[in-house]
C-alpha positions as CSV (number, residue, x, y, z in Angstrom):
1,X,-40.2,-158.5,-54.6
2,X,-36.9,-157.4,-56.2
3,X,-36.4,-153.5,-56.9
4,X,-33.8,-152.6,-59.5
5,X,-32.4,-149.2,-59.7
6,X,-31.9,-147.9,-63.3
7,X,-29.0,-145.7,-63.7
8,X,-28.7,-143.6,-66.9
9,X,-25.5,-144.6,-68.9
10,X,-22.9,-141.9,-69.1
11,X,-21.7,-141.6,-72.7
12,X,-18.4,-139.8,-72.0
13,X,-19.7,-136.7,-73.8
14,X,-19.8,-133.2,-72.8
15,X,-22.6,-130.8,-73.4
16,X,-23.3,-127.2,-72.8
17,X,-26.2,-125.2,-73.7
18,X,-25.9,-121.5,-74.5
19,X,-29.0,-119.4,-73.8
20,X,-29.3,-115.8,-74.3
21,X,-32.3,-113.5,-74.2
22,X,-34.3,-113.3,-77.4
23,X,-32.1,-115.9,-79.2
24,X,-32.3,-119.4,-80.0
25,X,-30.2,-121.9,-78.0
26,X,-26.7,-122.9,-79.3
27,X,-25.5,-126.3,-78.0
28,X,-21.9,-127.6,-77.9
29,X,-21.5,-131.5,-77.8
30,X,-18.1,-133.2,-77.8
31,X,-16.5,-136.5,-76.7
32,X,-14.8,-136.4,-73.6
33,X,-11.2,-137.0,-74.7
34,X,-11.4,-134.0,-77.1
35,X,-12.1,-131.3,-74.6
36,X,-9.2,-128.9,-74.3
37,X,-7.5,-130.1,-77.4
38,X,-6.9,-128.2,-80.6
39,X,-7.6,-129.8,-83.9
40,X,-5.1,-128.7,-86.8
41,X,-5.5,-129.4,-90.3
42,X,-3.6,-127.1,-92.9
43,X,-4.3,-123.6,-91.9
44,X,-7.4,-124.5,-89.8
45,X,-7.2,-124.7,-86.1
46,X,-10.4,-125.6,-84.0
47,X,-10.2,-125.4,-80.3
48,X,-12.4,-127.7,-78.4
49,X,-12.9,-125.3,-75.6
50,X,-14.5,-126.1,-72.2
51,X,-15.9,-122.5,-72.5
52,X,-18.1,-123.6,-75.5
53,X,-18.4,-127.4,-74.8
54,X,-18.9,-127.1,-71.1
55,X,-17.8,-129.6,-68.2
56,X,-21.0,-131.5,-67.8
57,X,-20.7,-135.2,-68.8
58,X,-24.0,-136.0,-70.3
59,X,-26.2,-139.1,-70.4
60,X,-27.6,-140.4,-73.6
61,X,-31.0,-139.0,-72.5
62,X,-29.5,-135.5,-72.1
63,X,-27.8,-135.6,-75.5
64,X,-30.9,-136.8,-77.4
65,X,-33.0,-134.3,-75.6
66,X,-30.8,-131.5,-76.9
67,X,-30.9,-133.0,-80.4
68,X,-34.6,-133.1,-80.2
69,X,-35.2,-129.7,-78.9
70,X,-32.4,-127.4,-79.9
71,X,-32.0,-125.8,-83.4
72,X,-28.3,-124.9,-83.5
73,X,-26.0,-127.7,-82.4
74,X,-22.1,-128.0,-82.9
75,X,-20.7,-131.5,-82.4
76,X,-17.3,-133.0,-82.5
77,X,-16.4,-136.6,-82.0
78,X,-17.2,-140.1,-83.0
79,X,-19.4,-141.1,-80.0
80,X,-21.7,-138.1,-80.0
81,X,-22.0,-138.1,-83.8
82,X,-22.8,-141.9,-83.8
83,X,-25.6,-141.4,-81.4
84,X,-27.0,-138.5,-83.5
85,X,-26.6,-140.8,-86.7
86,X,-28.3,-143.7,-84.9
87,X,-31.2,-141.7,-83.9
88,X,-31.8,-140.0,-87.3
89,X,-30.6,-136.6,-86.5
90,X,-27.6,-136.6,-88.7
91,X,-26.5,-138.4,-91.9
92,X,-22.9,-139.6,-91.8
93,X,-22.2,-138.2,-95.1
94,X,-22.9,-134.7,-93.8
95,X,-20.1,-134.9,-91.5
96,X,-16.7,-133.2,-92.0
97,X,-13.5,-134.8,-90.8
98,X,-11.0,-132.4,-89.1
99,X,-7.6,-133.9,-88.2
100,X,-9.3,-137.3,-88.1
101,X,-12.3,-136.1,-86.0
102,X,-15.8,-136.0,-87.3
103,X,-17.7,-132.8,-87.0
104,X,-21.2,-131.8,-87.7
105,X,-23.1,-128.6,-87.4
106,X,-27.0,-129.0,-87.2
107,X,-29.0,-125.9,-88.1
């Protein structure tokens, strides 16, 4: 008999779930290479901060669980948004592009 070990694929995305008493969860998800950068477009500056997006490299299953279970999600990056689009959580047309990076908020 052959036993196979299945390992969850790491999708190079960071996730952080912010919880506070009496409030809904707020989730930050971003592609790995964006963490710690600042996106600048005109007068708009968006900091992709580890304080908000965390330092936990997530599996596809973790990202999909957050998309399924949480009501307030802020996402930056092609990979995480592509995952959300492929699973029907986001329409590509609802994304905003900031400095060439796709961004979406799910409420």
